[in-house]
C-alpha positions in Angstrom: -6.6 -2.7 -4.1 -9.0 -4.1 -6.7 -10.9 -6.1 -4.0 -11.1 -3.1 -1.9 -12.3 -1.0 -4.8 -14.8 -3.4 -6.1 -16.1 -5.0 -2.9 -14.8 -3.1 0.1 -16.9 -1.4 2.7 -14.1 0.7 4.2 -12.0 3.5 2.8 -8.3 3.0 1.8 -7.4 5.2 4.8 -9.4 3.0 7.2 -7.8 -0.1 5.8 -4.2 1.2 6.0 -4.5 3.1 9.3 -3.3 0.3 11.6 -0.7 -0.9 9.1 0.8 2.6 9.0 0.8 2.8 12.8 2.6 -0.6 13.2 5.1 0.3 10.5 5.9 3.7 12.0 5.7 3.0 15.7 6.7 -0.7 15.6 5.3 -4.0 16.7 6.7 -6.9 18.6 7.4 -9.7 16.2 6.3 -13.3 16.9 8.6 -15.2 19.2 10.7 -17.1 16.7 11.0 -14.5 13.9 14.7 -13.8 14.8 15.5 -17.5 14.4 13.7 -17.6 11.1 15.4 -14.5 9.8 18.8 -16.0 10.8 18.1 -19.2 8.7 17.7 -17.0 5.6 20.3 -14.4 6.5 22.2 -14.9 3.2 19.1 -14.2 1.2 18.5 -11.0 3.1 22.1 -9.9 2.7 22.5 -10.8 -1.0 19.0 -10.7 -2.5 16.9 -8.5 -0.3 19.1 -5.6 0.9 16.1 -3.3 1.6 14.5 -6.0 3.7 17.8 -6.6 5.4 17.7 -2.9 6.6 14.4 -3.8 8.4 15.0 -7.4 9.6 18.8 -7.2 10.3 19.4 -4.2 12.6 22.3 -2.5 11.0 21.6 -3.9 7.6 23.5 -6.4 5.4 26.9 -7.5 6.6 26.6 -8.1 10.3 23.2 -6.8 11.4 21.3 -8.7 14.1 17.9 -10.2 13.6 15.1 -9.0 15.8 14.8 -10.3 19.4 11.6 -11.4 21.0 9.8 -8.4 22.5 11.9 -5.9 20.6 9.9 -3.5 18.4 10.3 -3.9 14.7 9.7 -0.8 12.6 9.5 -0.2 8.9 9.3 3.5 8.3 10.0 3.2 4.5 6.8 1.0 4.2 4.8 3.5 6.2 6.0 6.3 3.9 5.0 4.2 0.8 1.5 3.7 2.2 1.2 7.4 3.1 2.2 8.2 -0.5 -0.4 5.8 -1.8 -3.1 7.5 0.3 -2.0 10.9 -0.9 -2.2 9.8 -4.5 -5.6 8.1 -3.9 -7.0 11.5 -2.8 -6.3 11.6 0.9 -5.9 15.4 0.7 -9.4 15.7 -0.7 -10.9 14.7 2.6 -12.5 11.5 1.4 -9.9 8.8 0.7 -10.9 6.4 -2.0 -13.8 8.5 -3.3 -11.9 10.9 -5.5 -12.0 14.7 -5.6 -13.8 16.2 -2.6 -15.8 13.0 -2.1 -17.6 13.2 -5.4 -17.7 9.5 -5.8 -15.8 9.7 -9.1 -12.5 8.3 -7.7 -11.0 4.9 -7.8 -13.8 3.2 -5.9 -16.7 2.0 -8.1 -20.2 3.0 -7.1 -21.5 -0.6 -7.0 -22.8 -1.8 -3.7 -20.7 -4.4 -1.9 -21.5 -8.1 -2.5 -23.6 -9.5 0.3 -23.3 -13.1 1.4 -25.9 -15.2 3.1 -29.1 -14.1 1.5 -30.7 -11.1 -0.2 -29.6 -7.6 0.7 -31.9 -5.7 2.9 
């Protein structure tokens, strides 16, 4: 958040748009994610129960890891990002720039850092 605030060229909504879509609508995990999840099943079940709800279908205690090609969804994460957008001022119509786009929000008014020579 600090890097986006201080050096970003996109709004918070732009940055989170695709992440929210993948979390809500799902994405196909990489080929061996199910095998990897299975190797740490105990940790998911005992230490990370909220992650077990996502990565072990059915949750802790007998859920199955994702299969190749199966869509993996995380609606709770999408809801968290939507709340973050709402609190950052998404309802004001200009996410990341404060009330009604006044520029007084969480993003600083400094220009982004440019690499590779002087700014034009």
